[in-house]
C-alpha positions as CSV (number, residue, x, y, z in Angstrom):
1,M,0.3,0.2,0.1
2,Q,1.6,3.6,-1.0
3,P,2.1,5.3,2.2
4,M,0.2,8.7,2.8
5,V,2.2,11.6,1.9
6,R,2.5,14.7,4.0
7,R,4.2,18.6,3.2
8,V,7.7,18.7,3.2
9,V,9.6,20.5,5.5
10,P,13.2,20.7,6.3
11,M,14.3,20.6,9.6
12,K,17.7,21.6,11.4
13,V,19.9,19.4,13.7
14,H,22.8,20.9,15.3
15,R,26.2,20.3,13.9
16,G,25.0,21.0,10.0
17,A,23.9,17.5,10.0
18,E,22.3,16.5,6.5
19,T,18.5,16.4,7.1
20,H,15.4,15.2,5.1
21,L,11.7,14.5,5.9
22,R,10.3,11.4,5.1
23,P,6.5,12.0,4.5
24,M,4.5,9.0,6.4
25,E,2.0,8.8,8.6
26,K,3.8,5.5,10.6
27,P,7.3,4.1,10.3
28,H,7.6,1.3,8.2
29,A,10.3,-1.8,7.8
30,R,10.2,-1.5,4.2
31,A,10.9,2.7,4.1
32,A,12.2,4.3,1.8
33,G,15.6,5.9,0.8
34,C,15.2,9.6,0.5
35,P,16.6,12.4,-2.4
36,K,20.3,12.7,-2.0
37,E,20.0,16.3,-1.9
38,G,17.4,18.6,0.0
39,C,14.0,18.0,-0.7
40,A,12.3,17.0,-4.3
41,P,9.2,17.7,-4.8
42,V,6.6,15.1,-4.2
43,G,6.0,13.1,-7.1
44,S,9.9,13.6,-8.6
45,P,11.7,10.2,-9.3
46,N,13.8,10.9,-5.9
47,W,10.4,10.5,-4.1
48,S,9.1,7.5,-6.1
49,K,12.0,5.3,-4.8
50,F,11.7,6.8,-1.6
51,L,8.2,6.1,-1.0
52,G,9.6,2.4,-2.1
53,G,11.6,0.9,0.2
54,T,14.8,0.9,2.1
55,R,16.8,-2.4,2.7
56,R,17.0,-4.6,6.2
57,P,20.5,-5.9,6.1
58,M,20.0,-10.0,5.4
59,E,20.6,-12.4,8.4
60,R,24.1,-14.3,8.3
61,G,23.6,-17.5,6.1
62,A,20.1,-15.9,4.9
63,H,21.1,-16.3,1.3
64,A,23.6,-19.5,0.8
65,G,20.7,-21.7,-0.8
66,A,19.3,-18.9,-2.6
67,G,20.6,-19.1,-5.5
68,N,21.7,-15.7,-7.2
69,K,18.6,-14.3,-5.2
70,S,21.4,-11.7,-3.8
71,Q,23.1,-11.5,-6.4
72,D,20.3,-10.1,-8.3
73,S,18.9,-8.1,-5.4
74,G,22.7,-6.2,-5.1
75,I,21.9,-6.4,-1.4
76,A,25.4,-7.7,0.2
77,E,26.0,-10.1,3.2
78,M,26.1,-7.8,6.6
79,E,26.0,-7.4,10.3
80,E,23.1,-5.9,11.5
81,L,22.8,-2.4,12.8
82,P,22.9,-1.4,15.9
83,V,19.3,-0.9,17.6
84,P,19.3,2.6,19.7
85,H,18.4,1.7,23.2
86,N,17.9,4.0,26.3
87,I,17.0,7.0,24.9
88,K,17.4,10.1,26.8
89,I,16.0,13.7,25.8
90,S,17.5,17.0,27.9
91,N,18.3,20.1,27.2
92,I,14.4,21.0,26.2
93,T,13.0,24.2,24.9
94,C,10.1,25.7,23.2
95,D,11.0,24.7,19.8
96,S,14.6,22.5,20.1
97,F,15.7,19.5,22.3
98,K,18.9,17.3,22.7
99,I,18.5,13.4,22.2
100,S,21.2,10.8,23.1
101,W,21.0,7.0,23.2
102,D,22.5,3.9,24.0
103,M,23.8,1.5,20.9
104,D,26.2,-1.8,21.1
105,S,29.8,-1.3,19.4
106,K,29.1,-4.0,17.0
107,S,28.7,-2.5,13.4
108,K,28.4,0.7,15.0
109,D,31.3,1.9,12.3
110,R,28.9,1.3,9.4
111,I,26.0,3.9,10.7
112,T,25.8,7.1,8.2
113,H,22.6,8.5,9.5
114,Y,20.2,8.5,12.2
115,F,16.4,8.1,11.0
116,I,14.1,9.9,13.8
117,D,10.7,9.5,14.1
118,L,8.5,12.4,15.7
119,N,5.3,12.8,16.3
120,K,3.0,14.7,18.0
121,K,0.8,12.9,20.5
122,E,-2.9,13.4,19.9
123,N,-4.7,14.6,23.2
124,K,-8.2,16.3,23.1
125,N,-6.1,19.6,24.5
126,S,-3.7,19.5,21.5
127,N,-3.8,23.4,19.7
128,K,-6.2,23.0,16.8
129,F,-5.0,26.2,15.1
130,K,-1.4,25.1,13.7
131,H,1.0,22.4,12.9
132,K,-1.9,19.7,12.7
133,D,0.5,17.9,10.4
134,V,3.8,17.4,11.9
135,P,6.5,15.4,9.7
136,T,7.4,12.0,11.4
137,K,10.7,11.3,9.9
138,L,13.8,13.0,10.0
139,V,16.9,12.0,8.2
140,A,20.6,12.8,9.8
141,K,24.0,12.0,9.3
142,A,25.5,10.4,12.4
143,V,27.1,13.2,14.6
144,P,28.6,13.1,18.0
145,L,25.5,12.8,20.5
146,P,23.7,14.2,22.0
147,M,22.7,15.8,19.2
148,T,19.8,18.7,19.2
149,V,17.1,18.8,16.9
150,R,15.7,22.8,16.2
151,G,12.5,23.6,13.8
152,H,10.0,26.1,14.9
153,W,8.1,24.5,12.1
154,F,7.2,21.0,13.2
155,L,7.8,21.8,17.0
156,S,5.1,23.6,18.6
157,P,5.4,24.5,22.8
158,R,4.4,23.1,25.5
159,T,3.0,20.2,23.8
160,E,3.8,16.6,24.0
161,Y,5.4,14.3,21.6
162,T,7.0,10.9,21.0
163,V,10.1,9.6,19.8
164,A,11.2,6.6,18.3
165,V,14.8,6.1,16.2
166,Q,16.9,3.9,14.1
167,T,20.4,3.8,12.8
168,A,21.3,3.5,9.0
169,S,24.0,3.3,6.7
170,K,24.0,4.5,3.4
171,Q,24.4,2.5,0.4
172,V,26.4,3.3,-3.2
173,D,23.0,3.3,-4.9
174,G,21.3,6.0,-2.1
175,D,19.1,3.5,-1.1
176,Y,19.3,3.1,3.0
177,V,20.1,-0.2,5.4
178,V,18.5,0.3,8.5
179,S,18.0,-1.1,12.2
180,E,15.0,-1.8,13.9
181,W,13.6,0.6,15.5
182,S,14.0,1.8,19.0
183,E,11.5,1.9,22.3
184,I,9.0,5.1,22.0
185,I,9.4,7.7,24.8
186,E,7.3,10.7,25.3
187,F,8.4,14.1,26.0
188,C,6.7,17.8,26.6
189,T,8.1,20.7,25.1
190,A,8.6,24.1,27.4
191,D,7.0,27.9,27.2
192,Y,8.4,30.5,25.8
193,S,11.6,32.2,27.4
194,K,12.3,35.4,28.5
195,V,14.2,35.6,24.7
196,H,11.5,34.8,23.3
197,L,9.1,36.6,25.4
198,T,11.5,40.2,24.8
199,Q,11.0,39.5,21.2
200,L,7.5,39.6,21.8
201,L,7.6,42.7,24.0
202,E,9.7,44.5,21.1
203,K,6.9,43.8,18.3
204,A,4.1,45.1,21.1
205,E,6.4,48.2,21.4
206,V,5.8,48.7,18.1
207,I,2.4,49.4,18.0
208,A,1.5,50.2,21.7
209,G,1.0,53.9,20.5
210,R,1.1,57.5,22.6
211,M,0.2,56.9,26.4
212,L,-3.1,58.2,27.9
213,K,-3.8,59.0,31.3
214,L,-5.3,57.0,33.5
215,S,-6.7,57.0,37.0
216,V,-8.6,53.8,37.8
217,F,-7.8,50.0,37.4
218,Y,-11.3,48.0,36.6
219,R,-13.1,44.5,36.6
220,N,-16.2,43.6,34.9
221,Q,-18.4,40.8,36.5
222,H,-22.1,39.5,36.8
223,K,-23.8,40.8,40.2
224,E,-23.2,37.3,41.2
225,Y,-19.9,36.9,41.3
226,F,-19.6,39.6,43.8
227,D,-22.2,38.6,46.1
228,Y,-20.2,35.0,45.8
229,I,-17.6,37.0,47.2
230,R,-18.8,39.1,49.4
231,E,-20.6,36.0,51.3
232,H,-18.0,33.5,50.8
233,H,-14.2,35.0,50.9
234,G,-15.0,37.9,53.5
235,N,-15.0,40.6,50.8
236,A,-11.6,39.7,49.2
237,M,-11.3,38.6,45.8
238,Q,-9.0,35.6,45.4
239,P,-6.5,35.2,43.0
240,S,-7.2,32.1,40.5
241,V,-5.4,30.5,37.7
242,K,-5.2,32.5,34.6
243,D,-6.9,30.8,31.3
244,N,-5.5,29.6,28.1
245,S,-6.0,32.7,26.2
246,G,-3.3,34.2,24.4
247,S,0.3,32.9,22.9
248,H,-0.2,29.1,23.1
249,G,3.6,29.4,24.4
250,S,2.7,31.9,27.2
251,P,4.3,30.5,30.9
252,I,1.7,32.0,32.9
253,S,-1.2,30.4,31.1
254,G,-2.3,27.7,33.7
255,K,0.1,28.3,35.8
256,L,0.1,32.0,37.1
257,E,-2.4,33.0,40.1
258,G,-3.9,36.3,39.5
259,I,-7.2,39.0,39.5
260,F,-7.8,40.3,35.9
261,F,-8.1,43.8,35.7
262,S,-8.4,46.5,33.3
263,C,-7.0,50.5,32.9
264,N,-8.1,51.0,28.9
265,T,-9.5,54.6,29.0
266,E,-11.8,56.1,26.5
267,F,-9.6,59.0,24.2
268,N,-12.8,61.8,24.4
269,T,-13.4,61.0,27.7
270,G,-10.4,60.0,30.1
271,K,-12.4,57.8,31.9
272,P,-13.6,53.4,31.2
273,P,-15.6,52.7,28.6
274,Q,-19.1,51.8,29.4
275,D,-19.2,49.5,27.3
276,S,-17.5,45.6,28.3
277,P,-17.3,41.7,27.6
278,Y,-17.1,40.5,30.9
279,G,-20.4,41.7,33.0
280,R,-22.9,44.7,33.8
281,Y,-21.5,45.1,37.3
282,R,-17.9,47.0,37.4
283,Y,-15.6,47.1,40.3
284,E,-13.3,50.3,39.9
285,I,-10.4,51.0,42.5
286,A,-7.7,53.8,42.5
287,A,-4.3,52.9,40.4
288,E,-2.0,53.8,43.4
289,K,-3.9,51.2,45.3
290,L,-2.8,48.2,42.9
291,F,0.2,49.9,40.6
292,N,2.9,52.0,42.8
293,P,6.5,52.1,43.8
294,N,5.8,48.7,45.9
295,T,5.1,47.2,42.8
296,N,6.6,45.0,39.9
297,L,5.6,45.2,36.7
298,Y,6.2,42.5,34.5
299,F,5.4,41.6,30.1
300,G,3.3,38.5,29.7
301,D,2.4,38.4,26.4
302,F,1.4,40.1,22.9
303,Y,-1.6,38.8,20.6
304,C,-4.6,39.1,18.6
305,M,-7.9,36.8,18.2
306,Y,-7.8,36.9,14.3
307,T,-9.2,40.7,14.3
308,A,-7.8,44.0,14.2
309,Y,-7.3,44.5,17.9
310,H,-4.3,43.4,19.5
311,Y,-3.6,42.7,23.4
312,V,-0.8,43.2,25.6
313,I,-0.7,41.2,29.1
314,L,0.9,42.7,31.9
315,V,1.2,41.5,35.5
316,I,1.5,43.5,38.5
317,A,2.8,41.8,41.8
318,P,3.7,42.9,45.1
319,V,7.8,43.3,45.5
320,G,8.4,39.7,46.7
321,S,5.0,38.2,47.3
322,P,4.7,34.3,45.6
323,G,3.1,36.3,42.0
324,D,6.7,38.5,42.1
325,E,8.7,35.3,42.5
326,F,7.0,33.3,40.0
327,C,6.9,36.2,37.2
328,K,10.9,37.1,38.1
329,Q,12.0,33.7,36.9
330,R,9.8,33.3,33.8
331,L,8.6,37.1,32.7
332,P,10.7,40.1,31.3
333,Q,10.5,43.3,33.8
334,L,9.2,46.7,32.8
335,N,10.5,49.8,34.5
336,I,7.6,51.1,36.2
337,K,8.4,54.7,35.3
338,D,9.7,54.4,31.7
339,N,8.0,51.7,29.1
340,K,5.7,52.0,26.2
341,F,2.9,50.0,27.9
342,L,1.8,51.2,31.6
343,T,3.9,53.8,33.9
344,C,3.5,54.9,37.3
345,D,5.8,57.8,38.4
346,E,5.4,61.2,40.5
347,E,4.7,64.5,39.5
348,D,4.8,67.3,42.1
349,G,4.1,65.2,45.0
350,V,1.2,62.6,43.2
351,M,1.2,59.7,41.5
352,V,0.6,60.1,37.6
353,Y,-0.8,56.9,35.7
354,H,-0.2,56.4,31.9
355,H,-1.8,53.9,29.2
356,A,-0.6,52.4,25.9
357,Q,-3.6,54.0,23.4
358,D,-3.0,51.2,20.6
359,V,-2.8,48.2,22.4
360,I,-5.7,46.6,25.1
361,L,-4.2,46.2,28.1
362,E,-4.9,42.7,30.1
363,V,-3.6,43.7,33.9
364,I,-3.2,40.6,36.2
365,Y,-2.5,41.3,39.8
366,T,-1.1,38.5,41.6
367,D,-2.5,39.0,45.3
368,P,-6.0,39.5,46.4
369,V,-8.3,42.5,46.8
370,D,-10.7,43.8,49.4
371,L,-14.1,44.9,47.9
372,S,-13.6,48.0,50.1
373,L,-11.2,50.1,48.5
374,G,-12.6,50.7,45.8
375,T,-16.4,50.7,44.5
376,V,-18.6,48.6,42.4
377,A,-21.9,50.1,40.3
378,E,-23.5,48.9,37.4
379,I,-22.3,50.1,33.7
380,T,-24.5,51.8,31.7
381,G,-23.4,50.6,28.4
382,H,-23.4,47.3,26.9
383,Q,-22.4,43.9,27.7
384,L,-20.0,43.0,24.3
385,M,-19.8,39.4,24.7
386,S,-18.0,39.1,21.6
387,L,-14.9,40.8,22.5
388,S,-14.4,38.3,25.5
389,T,-10.9,36.8,25.7
390,A,-11.3,34.0,28.0
391,N,-9.6,30.9,26.6
392,A,-9.1,32.9,23.4
393,K,-6.8,31.5,20.6
394,K,-3.8,33.6,19.2
395,D,-4.4,33.8,15.3
396,P,-1.0,32.2,13.9
397,S,-0.8,33.7,10.5
398,C,-0.8,37.4,12.2
399,K,3.0,39.1,11.2
400,T,2.4,41.6,13.9
401,C,2.2,39.1,17.3
402,N,4.1,35.9,16.0
403,I,7.4,35.5,16.1
404,S,9.9,32.9,14.6
405,V,8.9,30.0,17.3
406,G,6.3,28.0,18.1
407,R,2.9,29.9,18.4
């Protein structure tokens, strides 16, 4: 049966190893030798040969009574290639990992290439918006181990994968003799690092726009929410785990605990808008109660949801708090007096606050907030549910808010 052909994407392997893809759904024992150089178009003579079948080394003496069969096929008698075992995955990032394994020394000197079978582990929570077709066969020259595999076009952050390896010996006619497959192991790629988030930060700065004054942070919810806070939490809003909205590789999604606030104002009034996606009741609190010299400010994410609106997630954490320690290890810290998104500075003895005009800021405060520090009132505008960002998926095709790593 002709194997299903997937799209062809090249892969980087550290130390200049030669790489190709084998576009198959599953590894087959009689897989093909890949094109000699680069990736030829599917349907070319190289790919036809590639999809035909590689050769397995014959057992010793297997052709003794087989007449001229071995001569006709061109397969010489040779030792089995060693099968990789005890596979180890290390140095995992959002778009790379190191792989190594043990092998018997027998026939080890004949190994010219490694075949790496990499597949995304399917699960109900997998990212449905990107990398649906993951290349399953990576071919690299036999370089010293451990070997670094890197490629943002087939590795997504925070995603589970399975991997298996076999050794191969390239023949003079371009075909490969291959070993048995190793055992299959699983691993999960990492979140964005500070380096990746800094790249997002720099892209967000480009479109942030001029700064407008603000005086309050606000949080919209339904009336029942505030009633529940008063009755069951002693009047204090409690931090909860951030949802999975935004970039798939964000290190705060599903991990950081905080309370969501908004701070954008209307250009013509300088006050919060009267419409909201999240509920008709609004809690307002003076900006200095949450954001002051005793707090640290962090950049968390930059994304859009297939619309013209772009969102920047910021985190405000009291100095030395658990939230502050969490962010300090994972997020770029911003100067509270001088950044492109949200500032706090003193003018004539009074704290003055500004926010970026051209992005929608989502502010996460990491400590409990007592309702008595502000006021709750019903808004006069509409509840615009279509603008909600709850568990919103990032548009992976947007050139404004994406970087060259897994989305």
